[in-house]
C-alpha positions in Angstrom: 92.6 115.4 111.9 92.6 111.8 112.5 93.6 109.1 110.1 90.0 107.9 109.3 88.9 111.4 108.4 91.9 111.9 106.2 91.4 108.6 104.4 87.7 109.4 103.9 88.6 112.8 102.3 91.2 111.1 100.1 88.7 108.5 98.9 86.1 111.1 98.1 88.3 113.4 96.0 90.8 111.0 94.5 90.9 110.6 90.7 91.9 106.9 91.0 92.8 104.4 93.6 95.8 105.5 95.7 95.8 109.1 94.5 96.9 111.5 97.2 98.8 114.1 95.2 96.1 115.5 92.8 95.1 119.1 93.3 91.6 118.1 94.3 92.8 115.9 97.2 95.4 118.5 98.4 92.8 121.3 98.3 90.2 119.2 100.2 92.8 118.2 102.9 94.0 121.8 103.3 90.4 123.0 103.6 89.8 120.6 106.4 92.9 121.7 108.2 92.1 125.4 107.6 88.7 125.1 109.2 90.1 123.2 112.2 92.7 125.9 112.7 90.2 128.6 112.3 88.2 127.2 115.1 91.3 126.9 117.3 92.2 130.5 116.7 88.7 131.7 117.7 89.4 130.5 121.2 93.1 131.2 121.3 93.4 134.7 119.9 97.1 135.2 120.8 98.4 132.0 119.2 100.5 133.8 116.5 102.5 130.8 115.4 99.4 128.9 114.5 98.1 132.0 112.7 101.2 132.2 110.6 100.9 128.5 109.7 97.2 129.1 108.8 98.1 131.9 106.5 100.7 129.7 104.8 98.0 127.0 104.3 95.6 129.5 102.8 98.2 130.8 100.4 99.1 127.2 99.3 95.4 126.4 98.8 95.0 129.6 96.7 97.9 128.5 94.5 96.5 125.0 94.0 93.1 126.5 93.2 94.5 128.8 90.6 96.4 125.9 89.0 93.2 123.8 88.9 91.3 126.7 87.4 93.8 127.0 84.6 94.1 123.3 83.9 90.5 122.1 84.3 87.8 124.7 84.8 85.0 122.2 85.3 86.7 120.3 88.1 87.6 123.7 89.7 83.9 124.8 89.7 82.6 121.5 91.1 85.3 121.4 93.8 84.7 124.9 95.0 81.0 124.2 95.1 81.4 121.0 97.1 83.9 122.6 99.6 82.1 126.0 99.9 85.1 128.0 98.7 84.6 131.3 97.1 85.9 131.5 93.5 88.4 134.0 92.2 87.1 136.5 89.6 
């Protein structure tokens, strides 16, 4: 992910100017990296170190999503709809 794409994602999901640590921004950035690594692993099936990193990112995103669902359900629903992430039951 290049710098311009990252800045665009941060600008879109930030709560205020200069916000890079909110759960929404972190989840959006992780989702972008997860989709890029998924494409990489489709062509490089034996790259197990990348697979391990991908699983760690998925676990971190899941933790952030559960936190956001607990704290603000409305933002959780809108974010999952925008990013196309399945919701937990």
